[in-house]
PDB file of N, CA, C and O in Angstrom:
ATOM      1  N   MET A   1      -5.480   1.387  13.099  1.00  0.00           N
ATOM      2  CA  MET A   1      -6.202  -0.086  13.423  1.00  0.00           C
ATOM      3  C   MET A   1      -6.003  -0.990  12.259  1.00  0.00           C
ATOM      4  O   MET A   1      -6.300  -0.705  11.099  1.00  0.00           O
ATOM      5  N   PHE A   2      -5.519  -2.011  12.632  1.00  0.00           N
ATOM      6  CA  PHE A   2      -5.132  -3.314  11.615  1.00  0.00           C
ATOM      7  C   PHE A   2      -6.212  -4.378  11.838  1.00  0.00           C
ATOM      8  O   PHE A   2      -6.704  -4.720  12.913  1.00  0.00           O
ATOM      9  N   ILE A   3      -6.479  -4.827  10.621  1.00  0.00           N
ATOM     10  CA  ILE A   3      -7.576  -6.169  10.524  1.00  0.00           C
ATOM     11  C   ILE A   3      -6.886  -6.939   9.545  1.00  0.00           C
ATOM     12  O   ILE A   3      -6.708  -6.549   8.391  1.00  0.00           O
ATOM     13  N   GLY A   4      -6.406  -8.278  10.101  1.00  0.00           N
ATOM     14  CA  GLY A   4      -5.771  -9.141   9.083  1.00  0.00           C
ATOM     15  C   GLY A   4      -4.990 -10.160   9.918  1.00  0.00           C
ATOM     16  O   GLY A   4      -5.266 -10.467  11.078  1.00  0.00           O
ATOM     17  N   GLU A   5      -3.900 -10.686   9.125  1.00  0.00           N
ATOM     18  CA  GLU A   5      -3.290 -11.691   9.549  1.00  0.00           C
ATOM     19  C   GLU A   5      -1.909 -11.193  10.268  1.00  0.00           C
ATOM     20  O   GLU A   5      -1.266 -10.190   9.958  1.00  0.00           O
ATOM     21  N   PHE A   6      -1.580 -12.215  11.392  1.00  0.00           N
ATOM     22  CA  PHE A   6      -0.400 -12.076  12.096  1.00  0.00           C
ATOM     23  C   PHE A   6       0.477 -13.410  12.019  1.00  0.00           C
ATOM     24  O   PHE A   6      -0.007 -14.513  11.767  1.00  0.00           O
ATOM     25  N   TYR A   7       1.684 -13.194  12.243  1.00  0.00           N
ATOM     26  CA  TYR A   7       2.606 -14.323  12.285  1.00  0.00           C
ATOM     27  C   TYR A   7       3.747 -14.018  13.144  1.00  0.00           C
ATOM     28  O   TYR A   7       4.511 -13.104  12.833  1.00  0.00           O
ATOM     29  N   ASN A   8       3.936 -14.766  14.283  1.00  0.00           N
ATOM     30  CA  ASN A   8       4.936 -14.393  15.295  1.00  0.00           C
ATOM     31  C   ASN A   8       4.802 -12.896  15.925  1.00  0.00           C
ATOM     32  O   ASN A   8       5.821 -12.240  16.143  1.00  0.00           O
ATOM     33  N   ASN A   9       3.632 -12.436  16.181  1.00  0.00           N
ATOM     34  CA  ASN A   9       3.346 -11.176  16.867  1.00  0.00           C
ATOM     35  C   ASN A   9       3.722 -10.144  15.739  1.00  0.00           C
ATOM     36  O   ASN A   9       3.882  -8.974  16.087  1.00  0.00           O
ATOM     37  N   ASN A  10       3.866 -10.466  14.484  1.00  0.00           N
ATOM     38  CA  ASN A  10       4.167  -9.392  13.394  1.00  0.00           C
ATOM     39  C   ASN A  10       2.943  -9.391  12.358  1.00  0.00           C
ATOM     40  O   ASN A  10       2.348 -10.427  12.064  1.00  0.00           O
ATOM     41  N   ILE A  11       2.644  -8.220  11.869  1.00  0.00           N
ATOM     42  CA  ILE A  11       1.634  -8.049  10.735  1.00  0.00           C
ATOM     43  C   ILE A  11       2.320  -8.813   9.542  1.00  0.00           C
ATOM     44  O   ILE A  11       3.392  -8.477   9.038  1.00  0.00           O
ATOM     45  N   HIS A  12       1.610  -9.807   9.191  1.00  0.00           N
ATOM     46  CA  HIS A  12       2.222 -10.781   8.276  1.00  0.00           C
ATOM     47  C   HIS A  12       1.195 -11.417   7.537  1.00  0.00           C
ATOM     48  O   HIS A  12       0.393 -12.074   8.200  1.00  0.00           O
ATOM     49  N   GLY A  13       1.021 -11.359   6.134  1.00  0.00           N
ATOM     50  CA  GLY A  13       0.084 -12.037   5.273  1.00  0.00           C
ATOM     51  C   GLY A  13      -0.863 -10.916   4.464  1.00  0.00           C
ATOM     52  O   GLY A  13      -0.287 -10.059   3.795  1.00  0.00           O
ATOM     53  N   LYS A  14      -2.146 -10.934   4.527  1.00  0.00           N
ATOM     54  CA  LYS A  14      -3.112 -10.125   4.007  1.00  0.00           C
ATOM     55  C   LYS A  14      -3.699  -9.217   5.373  1.00  0.00           C
ATOM     56  O   LYS A  14      -3.835  -9.555   6.549  1.00  0.00           O
ATOM     57  N   GLY A  15      -3.939  -8.107   4.770  1.00  0.00           N
ATOM     58  CA  GLY A  15      -4.639  -7.311   5.798  1.00  0.00           C
ATOM     59  C   GLY A  15      -4.900  -5.858   5.398  1.00  0.00           C
ATOM     60  O   GLY A  15      -4.442  -5.414   4.345  1.00  0.00           O
ATOM     61  N   VAL A  16      -5.657  -5.092   6.257  1.00  0.00           N
ATOM     62  CA  VAL A  16      -5.844  -3.823   5.953  1.00  0.00           C
ATOM     63  C   VAL A  16      -5.584  -2.824   7.166  1.00  0.00           C
ATOM     64  O   VAL A  16      -6.107  -3.015   8.264  1.00  0.00           O
ATOM     65  N   TYR A  17      -4.725  -1.721   6.894  1.00  0.00           N
ATOM     66  CA  TYR A  17      -4.378  -0.839   8.019  1.00  0.00           C
ATOM     67  C   TYR A  17      -5.061   0.415   7.659  1.00  0.00           C
ATOM     68  O   TYR A  17      -5.008   0.895   6.527  1.00  0.00           O
ATOM     69  N   LEU A  18      -5.694   0.928   8.632  1.00  0.00           N
ATOM     70  CA  LEU A  18      -6.350   2.406   8.776  1.00  0.00           C
ATOM     71  C   LEU A  18      -5.729   3.289   9.585  1.00  0.00           C
ATOM     72  O   LEU A  18      -5.699   3.016  10.785  1.00  0.00           O
ATOM     73  N   TRP A  19      -5.140   4.459   9.138  1.00  0.00           N
ATOM     74  CA  TRP A  19      -4.521   5.378   9.881  1.00  0.00           C
ATOM     75  C   TRP A  19      -5.627   6.360  10.440  1.00  0.00           C
ATOM     76  O   TRP A  19      -6.731   6.341   9.896  1.00  0.00           O
ATOM     77  N   SER A  20      -5.422   7.095  11.348  1.00  0.00           N
ATOM     78  CA  SER A  20      -6.497   8.127  12.097  1.00  0.00           C
ATOM     79  C   SER A  20      -6.723   9.329  11.108  1.00  0.00           C
ATOM     80  O   SER A  20      -7.732  10.025  11.222  1.00  0.00           O
ATOM     81  N   ASN A  21      -5.862   9.551  10.220  1.00  0.00           N
ATOM     82  CA  ASN A  21      -5.853  10.688   9.346  1.00  0.00           C
ATOM     83  C   ASN A  21      -6.563  10.216   7.975  1.00  0.00           C
ATOM     84  O   ASN A  21      -6.613  11.040   7.061  1.00  0.00           O
ATOM     85  N   GLY A  22      -7.039   9.111   7.811  1.00  0.00           N
ATOM     86  CA  GLY A  22      -7.827   8.714   6.706  1.00  0.00           C
ATOM     87  C   GLY A  22      -7.134   7.919   5.575  1.00  0.00           C
ATOM     88  O   GLY A  22      -7.754   7.572   4.570  1.00  0.00           O
ATOM     89  N   ARG A  23      -5.805   7.637   5.777  1.00  0.00           N
ATOM     90  CA  ARG A  23      -5.110   6.931   4.910  1.00  0.00           C
ATOM     91  C   ARG A  23      -5.224   5.455   5.126  1.00  0.00           C
ATOM     92  O   ARG A  23      -5.237   5.017   6.277  1.00  0.00           O
ATOM     93  N   LYS A  24      -5.302   4.699   4.140  1.00  0.00           N
ATOM     94  CA  LYS A  24      -5.766   3.230   4.378  1.00  0.00           C
ATOM     95  C   LYS A  24      -4.810   2.371   3.266  1.00  0.00           C
ATOM     96  O   LYS A  24      -4.743   2.750   2.097  1.00  0.00           O
ATOM     97  N   TYR A  25      -4.146   1.285   3.708  1.00  0.00           N
ATOM     98  CA  TYR A  25      -3.456   0.335   2.793  1.00  0.00           C
ATOM     99  C   TYR A  25      -4.167  -1.018   2.942  1.00  0.00           C
ATOM    100  O   TYR A  25      -4.378  -1.474   4.066  1.00  0.00           O
ATOM    101  N   GLU A  26      -4.490  -1.582   1.977  1.00  0.00           N
ATOM    102  CA  GLU A  26      -5.177  -2.909   1.869  1.00  0.00           C
ATOM    103  C   GLU A  26      -4.324  -3.835   0.956  1.00  0.00           C
ATOM    104  O   GLU A  26      -4.232  -3.583  -0.245  1.00  0.00           O
ATOM    105  N   GLY A  27      -3.717  -4.875   1.501  1.00  0.00           N
ATOM    106  CA  GLY A  27      -2.935  -5.777   0.661  1.00  0.00           C
ATOM    107  C   GLY A  27      -2.000  -6.727   1.403  1.00  0.00           C
ATOM    108  O   GLY A  27      -2.399  -7.351   2.387  1.00  0.00           O
ATOM    109  N   ASP A  28      -0.774  -6.836   0.941  1.00  0.00           N
ATOM    110  CA  ASP A  28       0.112  -7.845   1.342  1.00  0.00           C
ATOM    111  C   ASP A  28       1.082  -7.341   2.332  1.00  0.00           C
ATOM    112  O   ASP A  28       1.532  -6.209   2.152  1.00  0.00           O
ATOM    113  N   TRP A  29       1.492  -8.080   3.432  1.00  0.00           N
ATOM    114  CA  TRP A  29       2.375  -7.425   4.424  1.00  0.00           C
ATOM    115  C   TRP A  29       3.484  -8.435   4.756  1.00  0.00           C
ATOM    116  O   TRP A  29       3.231  -9.640   4.761  1.00  0.00           O
ATOM    117  N   LYS A  30       4.577  -8.013   5.002  1.00  0.00           N
ATOM    118  CA  LYS A  30       5.572  -8.894   5.485  1.00  0.00           C
ATOM    119  C   LYS A  30       6.486  -8.290   6.615  1.00  0.00           C
ATOM    120  O   LYS A  30       7.257  -7.364   6.363  1.00  0.00           O
ATOM    121  N   VAL A  31       6.373  -8.845   7.875  1.00  0.00           N
ATOM    122  CA  VAL A  31       7.017  -8.508   9.029  1.00  0.00           C
ATOM    123  C   VAL A  31       6.810  -7.095   9.402  1.00  0.00           C
ATOM    124  O   VAL A  31       7.795  -6.444   9.749  1.00  0.00           O
ATOM    125  N   ASN A  32       5.535  -6.496   9.369  1.00  0.00           N
ATOM    126  CA  ASN A  32       4.911  -5.239   9.754  1.00  0.00           C
ATOM    127  C   ASN A  32       5.332  -4.076   8.632  1.00  0.00           C
ATOM    128  O   ASN A  32       5.270  -2.861   8.818  1.00  0.00           O
ATOM    129  N   LYS A  33       5.729  -4.686   7.545  1.00  0.00           N
ATOM    130  CA  LYS A  33       5.967  -3.692   6.294  1.00  0.00           C
ATOM    131  C   LYS A  33       5.009  -4.036   5.142  1.00  0.00           C
ATOM    132  O   LYS A  33       4.668  -5.206   4.965  1.00  0.00           O
ATOM    133  N   MET A  34       4.611  -3.135   4.430  1.00  0.00           N
ATOM    134  CA  MET A  34       3.713  -3.315   3.043  1.00  0.00           C
ATOM    135  C   MET A  34       4.847  -3.969   2.200  1.00  0.00           C
ATOM    136  O   MET A  34       5.958  -3.484   1.983  1.00  0.00           O
ATOM    137  N   HIS A  35       4.332  -5.225   1.745  1.00  0.00           N
ATOM    138  CA  HIS A  35       5.367  -6.065   0.799  1.00  0.00           C
ATOM    139  C   HIS A  35       4.601  -6.844   0.039  1.00  0.00           C
ATOM    140  O   HIS A  35       3.933  -7.687   0.639  1.00  0.00           O
ATOM    141  N   GLY A  36       4.498  -6.778  -1.369  1.00  0.00           N
ATOM    142  CA  GLY A  36       3.640  -7.488  -2.196  1.00  0.00           C
ATOM    143  C   GLY A  36       2.660  -6.525  -2.884  1.00  0.00           C
ATOM    144  O   GLY A  36       2.989  -5.360  -3.107  1.00  0.00           O
ATOM    145  N   SER A  37       1.545  -6.977  -3.194  1.00  0.00           N
ATOM    146  CA  SER A  37       0.577  -6.066  -3.877  1.00  0.00           C
ATOM    147  C   SER A  37      -0.481  -5.485  -3.033  1.00  0.00           C
ATOM    148  O   SER A  37      -1.072  -6.120  -2.160  1.00  0.00           O
ATOM    149  N   GLY A  38      -0.672  -4.377  -3.300  1.00  0.00           N
ATOM    150  CA  GLY A  38      -1.648  -3.720  -2.391  1.00  0.00           C
ATOM    151  C   GLY A  38      -2.223  -2.443  -3.079  1.00  0.00           C
ATOM    152  O   GLY A  38      -1.844  -2.067  -4.188  1.00  0.00           O
ATOM    153  N   THR A  39      -3.238  -1.759  -2.278  1.00  0.00           N
ATOM    154  CA  THR A  39      -3.721  -0.498  -2.647  1.00  0.00           C
ATOM    155  C   THR A  39      -3.557   0.514  -1.535  1.00  0.00           C
ATOM    156  O   THR A  39      -4.058   0.277  -0.436  1.00  0.00           O
ATOM    157  N   PHE A  40      -2.933   1.545  -1.742  1.00  0.00           N
ATOM    158  CA  PHE A  40      -2.845   2.547  -0.630  1.00  0.00           C
ATOM    159  C   PHE A  40      -3.826   3.840  -1.062  1.00  0.00           C
ATOM    160  O   PHE A  40      -3.699   4.215  -2.227  1.00  0.00           O
ATOM    161  N   SER A  41      -4.589   4.401  -0.398  1.00  0.00           N
ATOM    162  CA  SER A  41      -5.408   5.418  -0.677  1.00  0.00           C
ATOM    163  C   SER A  41      -5.276   6.705   0.603  1.00  0.00           C
ATOM    164  O   SER A  41      -5.125   6.529   1.812  1.00  0.00           O
ATOM    165  N   TRP A  42      -5.368   7.729   0.008  1.00  0.00           N
ATOM    166  CA  TRP A  42      -5.315   8.976   0.909  1.00  0.00           C
ATOM    167  C   TRP A  42      -6.831   9.668   1.078  1.00  0.00           C
ATOM    168  O   TRP A  42      -7.733   9.487   0.260  1.00  0.00           O
ATOM    169  N   SER A  43      -6.925  10.291   1.990  1.00  0.00           N
ATOM    170  CA  SER A  43      -8.283  10.930   2.278  1.00  0.00           C
ATOM    171  C   SER A  43      -8.550  11.986   1.310  1.00  0.00           C
ATOM    172  O   SER A  43      -9.725  12.334   1.190  1.00  0.00           O
ATOM    173  N   ASP A  44      -7.586  12.602   0.541  1.00  0.00           N
ATOM    174  CA  ASP A  44      -7.823  13.551  -0.604  1.00  0.00           C
ATOM    175  C   ASP A  44      -8.148  13.009  -2.002  1.00  0.00           C
ATOM    176  O   ASP A  44      -8.303  13.729  -2.989  1.00  0.00           O
ATOM    177  N   GLY A  45      -8.247  11.502  -1.993  1.00  0.00           N
ATOM    178  CA  GLY A  45      -8.493  10.958  -3.159  1.00  0.00           C
ATOM    179  C   GLY A  45      -7.518  10.318  -3.990  1.00  0.00           C
ATOM    180  O   GLY A  45      -7.843   9.530  -4.879  1.00  0.00           O
ATOM    181  N   ARG A  46      -6.090  10.693  -3.678  1.00  0.00           N
ATOM    182  CA  ARG A  46      -4.935   9.966  -4.384  1.00  0.00           C
ATOM    183  C   ARG A  46      -5.194   8.382  -4.002  1.00  0.00           C
ATOM    184  O   ARG A  46      -5.765   7.884  -3.032  1.00  0.00           O
ATOM    185  N   ARG A  47      -4.582   7.816  -5.090  1.00  0.00           N
ATOM    186  CA  ARG A  47      -4.600   6.259  -4.974  1.00  0.00           C
ATOM    187  C   ARG A  47      -3.383   5.562  -5.469  1.00  0.00           C
ATOM    188  O   ARG A  47      -3.088   5.836  -6.632  1.00  0.00           O
ATOM    189  N   TYR A  48      -2.651   4.765  -4.877  1.00  0.00           N
ATOM    190  CA  TYR A  48      -1.720   3.898  -5.556  1.00  0.00           C
ATOM    191  C   TYR A  48      -2.121   2.399  -5.629  1.00  0.00           C
ATOM    192  O   TYR A  48      -2.462   1.863  -4.575  1.00  0.00           O
ATOM    193  N   MET A  49      -2.110   1.695  -6.745  1.00  0.00           N
ATOM    194  CA  MET A  49      -2.398   0.338  -6.714  1.00  0.00           C
ATOM    195  C   MET A  49      -1.265  -0.379  -7.493  1.00  0.00           C
ATOM    196  O   MET A  49      -1.076  -0.226  -8.699  1.00  0.00           O
ATOM    197  N   GLY A  50      -0.474  -1.240  -6.615  1.00  0.00           N
ATOM    198  CA  GLY A  50       0.647  -1.820  -7.322  1.00  0.00           C
ATOM    199  C   GLY A  50       1.453  -2.652  -6.345  1.00  0.00           C
ATOM    200  O   GLY A  50       0.968  -3.218  -5.365  1.00  0.00           O
ATOM    201  N   GLU A  51       2.802  -2.675  -6.721  1.00  0.00           N
ATOM    202  CA  GLU A  51       3.698  -3.741  -5.879  1.00  0.00           C
ATOM    203  C   GLU A  51       4.352  -2.733  -4.870  1.00  0.00           C
ATOM    204  O   GLU A  51       4.606  -1.570  -5.181  1.00  0.00           O
ATOM    205  N   TYR A  52       4.598  -3.266  -3.659  1.00  0.00           N
ATOM    206  CA  TYR A  52       5.514  -2.830  -2.707  1.00  0.00           C
ATOM    207  C   TYR A  52       6.770  -3.759  -2.315  1.00  0.00           C
ATOM    208  O   TYR A  52       6.741  -4.979  -2.473  1.00  0.00           O
ATOM    209  N   PHE A  53       7.702  -3.173  -1.871  1.00  0.00           N
ATOM    210  CA  PHE A  53       8.820  -3.963  -1.240  1.00  0.00           C
ATOM    211  C   PHE A  53       9.456  -3.254  -0.157  1.00  0.00           C
ATOM    212  O   PHE A  53      10.089  -2.222  -0.381  1.00  0.00           O
ATOM    213  N   ASP A  54       9.326  -3.763   1.065  1.00  0.00           N
ATOM    214  CA  ASP A  54      10.058  -3.168   2.254  1.00  0.00           C
ATOM    215  C   ASP A  54       9.446  -1.859   2.563  1.00  0.00           C
ATOM    216  O   ASP A  54      10.181  -0.992   3.037  1.00  0.00           O
ATOM    217  N   ASP A  55       8.066  -1.573   2.336  1.00  0.00           N
ATOM    218  CA  ASP A  55       7.277  -0.460   2.719  1.00  0.00           C
ATOM    219  C   ASP A  55       7.334   0.731   1.537  1.00  0.00           C
ATOM    220  O   ASP A  55       6.912   1.869   1.743  1.00  0.00           O
ATOM    221  N   ARG A  56       7.851   0.345   0.420  1.00  0.00           N
ATOM    222  CA  ARG A  56       8.140   1.310  -0.600  1.00  0.00           C
ATOM    223  C   ARG A  56       7.419   0.771  -1.966  1.00  0.00           C
ATOM    224  O   ARG A  56       7.457  -0.416  -2.291  1.00  0.00           O
ATOM    225  N   LYS A  57       6.770   1.766  -2.713  1.00  0.00           N
ATOM    226  CA  LYS A  57       6.403   1.463  -3.873  1.00  0.00           C
ATOM    227  C   LYS A  57       7.702   0.894  -4.718  1.00  0.00           C
ATOM    228  O   LYS A  57       8.737   1.556  -4.806  1.00  0.00           O
ATOM    229  N   ASN A  58       7.557  -0.266  -5.266  1.00  0.00           N
ATOM    230  CA  ASN A  58       8.612  -1.060  -6.031  1.00  0.00           C
ATOM    231  C   ASN A  58       8.226  -2.088  -6.986  1.00  0.00           C
ATOM    232  O   ASN A  58       7.747  -3.144  -6.573  1.00  0.00           O
ATOM    233  N   GLY A  59       8.387  -1.876  -8.185  1.00  0.00           N
ATOM    234  CA  GLY A  59       7.871  -2.791  -9.316  1.00  0.00           C
ATOM    235  C   GLY A  59       6.653  -2.049  -9.909  1.00  0.00           C
ATOM    236  O   GLY A  59       6.441  -0.866  -9.645  1.00  0.00           O
ATOM    237  N   TYR A  60       5.909  -2.738 -10.669  1.00  0.00           N
ATOM    238  CA  TYR A  60       4.725  -2.047 -11.485  1.00  0.00           C
ATOM    239  C   TYR A  60       3.678  -1.425 -10.427  1.00  0.00           C
ATOM    240  O   TYR A  60       3.409  -1.998  -9.371  1.00  0.00           O
ATOM    241  N   GLY A  61       3.167  -0.308 -10.784  1.00  0.00           N
ATOM    242  CA  GLY A  61       1.959   0.136 -10.232  1.00  0.00           C
ATOM    243  C   GLY A  61       1.430   1.485 -10.907  1.00  0.00           C
ATOM    244  O   GLY A  61       2.015   2.094 -11.803  1.00  0.00           O
ATOM    245  N   GLU A  62       0.258   1.830 -10.332  1.00  0.00           N
ATOM    246  CA  GLU A  62      -0.420   2.956 -10.927  1.00  0.00           C
ATOM    247  C   GLU A  62      -0.829   3.904  -9.766  1.00  0.00           C
ATOM    248  O   GLU A  62      -1.382   3.522  -8.734  1.00  0.00           O
ATOM    249  N   PHE A  63      -0.512   5.103 -10.040  1.00  0.00           N
ATOM    250  CA  PHE A  63      -0.776   6.348  -9.098  1.00  0.00           C
ATOM    251  C   PHE A  63      -1.960   7.037  -9.858  1.00  0.00           C
ATOM    252  O   PHE A  63      -1.981   7.361 -11.046  1.00  0.00           O
ATOM    253  N   VAL A  64      -2.874   7.181  -8.979  1.00  0.00           N
ATOM    254  CA  VAL A  64      -4.065   7.962  -9.614  1.00  0.00           C
ATOM    255  C   VAL A  64      -4.251   9.332  -8.755  1.00  0.00           C
ATOM    256  O   VAL A  64      -4.319   9.144  -7.540  1.00  0.00           O
ATOM    257  N   TRP A  65      -4.338  10.595  -9.169  1.00  0.00           N
ATOM    258  CA  TRP A  65      -4.720  11.843  -8.750  1.00  0.00           C
ATOM    259  C   TRP A  65      -6.093  12.024  -8.686  1.00  0.00           C
ATOM    260  O   TRP A  65      -6.755  11.404  -9.517  1.00  0.00           O
ATOM    261  N   PRO A  66      -6.716  12.784  -7.831  1.00  0.00           N
ATOM    262  CA  PRO A  66      -8.168  13.122  -7.624  1.00  0.00           C
ATOM    263  C   PRO A  66      -8.590  13.682  -8.979  1.00  0.00           C
ATOM    264  O   PRO A  66      -9.755  13.483  -9.321  1.00  0.00           O
ATOM    265  N   ASP A  67      -7.802  14.337  -9.763  1.00  0.00           N
ATOM    266  CA  ASP A  67      -8.453  14.821 -11.112  1.00  0.00           C
ATOM    267  C   ASP A  67      -8.553  14.024 -12.179  1.00  0.00           C
ATOM    268  O   ASP A  67      -9.058  14.420 -13.230  1.00  0.00           O
ATOM    269  N   GLY A  68      -8.046  12.731 -12.003  1.00  0.00           N
ATOM    270  CA  GLY A  68      -8.275  11.873 -12.904  1.00  0.00           C
ATOM    271  C   GLY A  68      -6.991  11.489 -13.706  1.00  0.00           C
ATOM    272  O   GLY A  68      -7.001  10.548 -14.500  1.00  0.00           O
ATOM    273  N   GLY A  69      -5.920  12.229 -13.477  1.00  0.00           N
ATOM    274  CA  GLY A  69      -4.463  12.030 -14.062  1.00  0.00           C
ATOM    275  C   GLY A  69      -4.116  10.704 -13.404  1.00  0.00           C
ATOM    276  O   GLY A  69      -4.680  10.219 -12.423  1.00  0.00           O
ATOM    277  N   SER A  70      -3.039  10.158 -14.135  1.00  0.00           N
ATOM    278  CA  SER A  70      -2.494   8.993 -13.444  1.00  0.00           C
ATOM    279  C   SER A  70      -1.129   8.779 -13.939  1.00  0.00           C
ATOM    280  O   SER A  70      -0.761   9.551 -14.824  1.00  0.00           O
ATOM    281  N   TYR A  71      -0.243   7.808 -13.507  1.00  0.00           N
ATOM    282  CA  TYR A  71       0.950   7.499 -13.789  1.00  0.00           C
ATOM    283  C   TYR A  71       0.925   5.902 -13.676  1.00  0.00           C
ATOM    284  O   TYR A  71       0.608   5.330 -12.633  1.00  0.00           O
ATOM    285  N   LYS A  72       1.325   5.180 -14.959  1.00  0.00           N
ATOM    286  CA  LYS A  72       1.316   3.798 -14.837  1.00  0.00           C
ATOM    287  C   LYS A  72       2.808   3.347 -15.201  1.00  0.00           C
ATOM    288  O   LYS A  72       3.258   3.851 -16.230  1.00  0.00           O
ATOM    289  N   GLY A  73       3.541   2.567 -14.578  1.00  0.00           N
ATOM    290  CA  GLY A  73       4.675   2.265 -14.879  1.00  0.00           C
ATOM    291  C   GLY A  73       5.504   1.638 -13.662  1.00  0.00           C
ATOM    292  O   GLY A  73       4.966   1.206 -12.643  1.00  0.00           O
ATOM    293  N   ASP A  74       6.876   1.645 -13.898  1.00  0.00           N
ATOM    294  CA  ASP A  74       7.698   1.011 -12.823  1.00  0.00           C
ATOM    295  C   ASP A  74       8.051   1.864 -11.699  1.00  0.00           C
ATOM    296  O   ASP A  74       8.221   3.064 -11.916  1.00  0.00           O
ATOM    297  N   TRP A  75       8.171   1.434 -10.625  1.00  0.00           N
ATOM    298  CA  TRP A  75       8.705   2.088  -9.311  1.00  0.00           C
ATOM    299  C   TRP A  75       9.903   1.383  -8.859  1.00  0.00           C
ATOM    300  O   TRP A  75      10.151   0.181  -8.964  1.00  0.00           O
ATOM    301  N   LEU A  76      10.683   2.413  -8.282  1.00  0.00           N
ATOM    302  CA  LEU A  76      12.010   1.805  -7.803  1.00  0.00           C
ATOM    303  C   LEU A  76      12.333   2.502  -6.207  1.00  0.00           C
ATOM    304  O   LEU A  76      12.738   3.664  -6.206  1.00  0.00           O
ATOM    305  N   ASN A  77      12.190   1.933  -5.130  1.00  0.00           N
ATOM    306  CA  ASN A  77      12.471   2.677  -3.877  1.00  0.00           C
ATOM    307  C   ASN A  77      11.457   3.813  -3.733  1.00  0.00           C
ATOM    308  O   ASN A  77      11.806   4.855  -3.178  1.00  0.00           O
ATOM    309  N   GLY A  78      10.139   3.650  -4.238  1.00  0.00           N
ATOM    310  CA  GLY A  78       9.141   4.722  -3.694  1.00  0.00           C
ATOM    311  C   GLY A  78       9.104   5.819  -4.951  1.00  0.00           C
ATOM    312  O   GLY A  78       8.292   6.745  -4.937  1.00  0.00           O
ATOM    313  N   LYS A  79       9.973   5.648  -5.943  1.00  0.00           N
ATOM    314  CA  LYS A  79       9.925   6.679  -6.897  1.00  0.00           C
ATOM    315  C   LYS A  79       9.733   6.363  -8.215  1.00  0.00           C
ATOM    316  O   LYS A  79       9.689   7.255  -9.063  1.00  0.00           O
TER     317      LYS A  79
END
C-alpha cells in the first residue's frame, strides 16, 4: 500500500510504502523508486536511515540492527 504523492501516474515526491510482510519505506520517491532521503524498516527491527539513489542505498546513511549495533557511513550502489 502506498500513501503519498504521485506525478504522471508514478509514485513521485514524499510518501510511505507498506509491504504485506511488514517492511516499510518512508521518504522521497522519484518515478516509482526510492530516491533521496528516507527510512526503511524491516519487521525484525532492522532499520536504515539515509540517502537513496535509484532504489539503492547511496550516499550517507545509518543501518541499525535489532541488537543495537549500527553502521554509519557512506554507501554506494546498496553496499
